[in-house]
N, C-alpha and C positions, 0 to 999 in steps of 0.2 A: 429433736435428732430425728435424721433420715431413717425412712425405714430401710430396712436391710433385705438382700436380695431381691431387690427391682429395676438395678440397672442392668444393663446389659454386659459383656466383659469386655474390656478395653485392649486391644493389641496396638503397642505403641509402636510395631515394626511391621507392620503389614504389608504382603507384598503386590503389586499391583503388576499383571502379568499382561504383556501384549504378544500375540503370536507366538507364544508359549515361551517368552521371556521374559525374565524379571526385569524391567525398565526405571522402578524406583520404589521406595518403601516409605508409608506413612504410617500415621494412627488411623485407625480406625477400629470398626464393630466388628467385622470379618478379616480373620486369617489373610485371606488370598482373595484379591478382586481383580477379575477376569476383565479386560476393557478390550473394545476393537479399535480406535483410536485414541491418541495419547496426545502429548503438542512433540513428542519427537517425532512423531510422524504424519500430521496435520497439516496440509498444503499452506495453511495459512502462516503456521508458524515454522515451516522449513524455506520458506520464497517461493514455493514454485505454486503458489496458485494462481491459475489465469481465470481470466474475465471473460466469462462466454458472453459473446454480442449478438443479442435477440434483435432482431429486427433493426438494427444501427442506431439501438440507442445511447451505446454508449458514444457512437460519434456523434449523435445528436445532443448528448452533454456537453462534450468536449465544445461544440460550434457554439452553442447558447452561452456558455460560461468562457469562451476564449480560453479555454486551456489547450487547445492545440486543434490539428486540422486547418480548415477553410479559414478560421478566424483569423491563424497566426498567418499566413497566406498573404491575406490580405493588407493586415497590419504590419508587413513588412516590407510591402510593394509601395504603400503609401509614403514614407519617411523616405526610399532612395529618390522617389520620384520630384519631391522638392528639392532635394539635393543638388539634383543635376539640374534642376531650375535654377536656382542663385548661384550655382558655379560658371557659368556663361557669362553671367551680368558680372562677375566681380572682376574676371580677367581684362576687359576693357578699360577698366577703372585702373587697373595697375598699369597696366601698357602707358596710358596717359599717362600717370605719375612720374613713370620712369624717362620718360620722352620729355 
C-alpha cells in the first residue's frame, strides 16, 4: 500500500497566467502558474521571429551552402550564357534546311 499524505495536492484545472490573463489551464501541483512567455506570445510560435545577422554570418552560411545571395546569382547566369551560345548556332542550320 502506498504511504498516505506524502504526495502533493493535484489541481487538474490549474490556471496558467501571462500578463494578468488566463491563457490556458493544465494539471499541476500549484493552483496558479504565472509565466512571462508562452506559445501564444513567443516570437518563434507566432511567426514574428527575426534572425539577427551578426557580422554577416547568415549571408556567409547562405553563400556557403548555396541557399541564396551570391551563389544563386552566379548559378543563374551560367545557364543563360549556355543557352545564348547554342541558339545562334541552331538558326543557320534551320535556314539551310528551309532553303
